[in-house]
Kinemage of the C-alpha trace (Angstrom):
@kinemage 1
@onewidth
@group {chain A} dominant
@subgroup {mainchain}
@vectorlist {calphas} color= white
{ca met a 1} P -32.756 -2.280 -0.113
{ca ala a 2} L -32.083 -2.887 3.553
{ca glu a 3} L -30.170 -0.386 5.606
{ca pro a 4} L -26.547 -1.284 6.303
{ca ile a 5} L -25.810 -2.742 9.687
{ca glu a 6} L -23.696 -0.130 11.432
{ca lys a 7} L -24.585 -0.337 15.120
{ca pro a 8} L -23.629 -3.234 17.356
{ca gly a 9} L -26.377 -5.811 17.815
{ca ile a 10} L -28.119 -8.855 16.480
{ca tyr a 11} L -30.213 -8.365 13.338
{ca ile a 12} L -32.304 -10.616 11.161
{ca arg a 13} L -32.590 -9.811 7.437
{ca gly a 14} L -34.444 -12.469 5.520
{ca asp a 15} L -32.852 -15.787 6.416
{ca val a 16} L -29.566 -14.292 7.626
{ca leu a 17} L -28.685 -13.466 11.225
{ca tyr a 18} L -26.152 -10.608 11.386
{ca val a 19} L -24.100 -10.112 14.523
{ca arg a 20} L -22.006 -6.993 15.000
{ca gly a 21} L -19.943 -5.908 18.010
{ca thr a 22} L -17.715 -7.979 20.249
{ca gln a 23} L -20.209 -8.447 23.082
{ca tyr a 24} L -22.917 -9.676 20.694
{ca ile a 25} L -20.504 -11.958 18.782
{ca ala a 26} L -19.361 -13.458 22.067
{ca arg a 27} L -22.960 -14.033 23.168
{ca val a 28} L -23.964 -15.788 19.956
{ca ala a 29} L -20.753 -17.842 19.828
{ca glu a 30} L -21.293 -18.923 23.438
{ca leu a 31} L -24.825 -20.061 22.597
{ca leu a 32} L -23.598 -22.032 19.559
{ca arg a 33} L -20.777 -23.844 21.330
{ca leu a 34} L -23.070 -26.694 22.483
{ca glu a 35} L -23.522 -29.506 20.015
{ca thr a 36} L -27.108 -30.018 21.194
{ca arg a 37} L -28.074 -26.518 20.062
{ca leu a 38} L -26.420 -27.021 16.712
{ca lys a 39} L -28.302 -30.256 16.212
{ca leu a 40} L -31.589 -28.552 17.086
{ca leu a 41} L -30.902 -25.856 14.519
{ca ser a 42} L -30.103 -28.474 11.884
{ca val a 43} L -33.402 -30.313 12.516
{ca leu a 44} L -35.378 -27.043 12.604
{ca arg a 45} L -33.985 -25.949 9.260
{ca glu a 46} L -35.895 -28.803 7.647
{ca lys a 47} L -39.322 -28.334 9.198
{ca glu a 48} L -41.467 -26.992 11.985
{ca ile a 49} L -41.455 -29.520 14.819
{ca ser a 50} L -42.886 -29.945 18.300
{ca met a 51} L -40.781 -29.915 21.472
{ca lys a 52} L -41.809 -33.518 22.165
{ca glu a 53} L -40.598 -34.603 18.691
{ca leu a 54} L -37.311 -32.721 19.194
{ca ala a 55} L -36.775 -34.491 22.450
{ca leu a 56} L -37.341 -37.879 20.780
{ca leu a 57} L -35.061 -37.087 17.821
{ca thr a 58} L -32.187 -35.881 19.968
{ca gly a 59} L -32.509 -38.287 22.850
{ca gln a 60} L -32.819 -35.365 25.279
{ca ser a 61} L -35.458 -34.729 27.908
{ca lys a 62} L -38.291 -32.273 27.023
{ca ala a 63} L -37.051 -30.058 29.903
{ca asn a 64} L -33.585 -29.848 28.421
{ca ile a 65} L -34.905 -29.172 24.912
{ca ser a 66} L -37.177 -26.470 26.264
{ca ala a 67} L -34.159 -24.782 27.952
{ca gln a 68} L -32.032 -25.026 24.853
{ca ile a 69} L -34.789 -23.662 22.596
{ca lys a 70} L -35.381 -20.744 24.949
{ca lys a 71} L -31.690 -19.719 24.700
{ca leu a 72} L -31.834 -19.916 20.900
{ca glu a 73} L -35.077 -17.972 20.855
{ca glu a 74} L -33.538 -15.152 22.926
{ca ile a 75} L -31.212 -14.220 20.082
{ca gly a 76} L -33.632 -14.774 17.266
{ca leu a 77} L -32.380 -18.073 15.919
{ca val a 78} L -35.575 -19.978 16.759
{ca glu a 79} L -39.251 -18.996 16.792
{ca thr a 80} L -41.889 -20.828 18.831
{ca arg a 81} L -45.635 -20.787 18.820
{ca tyr a 82} L -48.510 -22.848 20.162
{ca lys a 83} L -50.385 -25.006 17.713
{ca arg a 84} L -53.685 -26.875 18.219
{ca gly a 85} L -53.036 -30.607 18.514
{ca val a 86} L -55.174 -33.661 18.813
{ca arg a 87} L -55.264 -33.295 22.618
{ca gly a 88} L -54.983 -29.612 23.417
{ca val a 89} L -52.138 -27.413 22.238
{ca lys a 90} L -48.454 -28.167 21.615
{ca lys a 91} L -45.462 -25.877 21.354
{ca val a 92} L -43.772 -25.995 17.948
{ca cys a 93} L -40.468 -24.561 16.870
{ca arg a 94} L -38.914 -23.432 13.615
{ca thr a 95} L -36.076 -21.359 12.264
{ca arg a 96} L -35.881 -19.181 9.211
{ca ile a 97} L -32.167 -18.658 9.673
{ca arg a 98} L -29.893 -20.321 7.096
{ca glu a 99} L -26.791 -18.282 7.672
{ca ile a 100} L -25.052 -16.390 10.500
{ca arg a 101} L -22.671 -13.570 9.685
{ca phe a 102} L -20.291 -12.077 12.219
{ca ile a 103} L -19.234 -8.533 11.382
{ca leu a 104} L -15.896 -7.773 12.996
{ca asp a 105} L -14.955 -4.168 13.682
């Protein structure tokens, strides 16, 4: 059984992101306030997808998608890796997170 989350921070247990402590809760809430980031998470829940495909699906530029994914990656909501493509490599994204829990003290 996993240890209880007692210290402030951001933790991933399985497909749940736990957030404890006011500064961490504020940070995650701030990142989730943009509709674009929520749309990205929704798409990524379904499948692993390239940055180019995300840009096409959302109608955003690849530069904007890259910036948004980087922010989500910083707190563990998204994982990225490079995958061999037809012409070189491409950056693909995914999320394992299905739920976010804020623990208020």
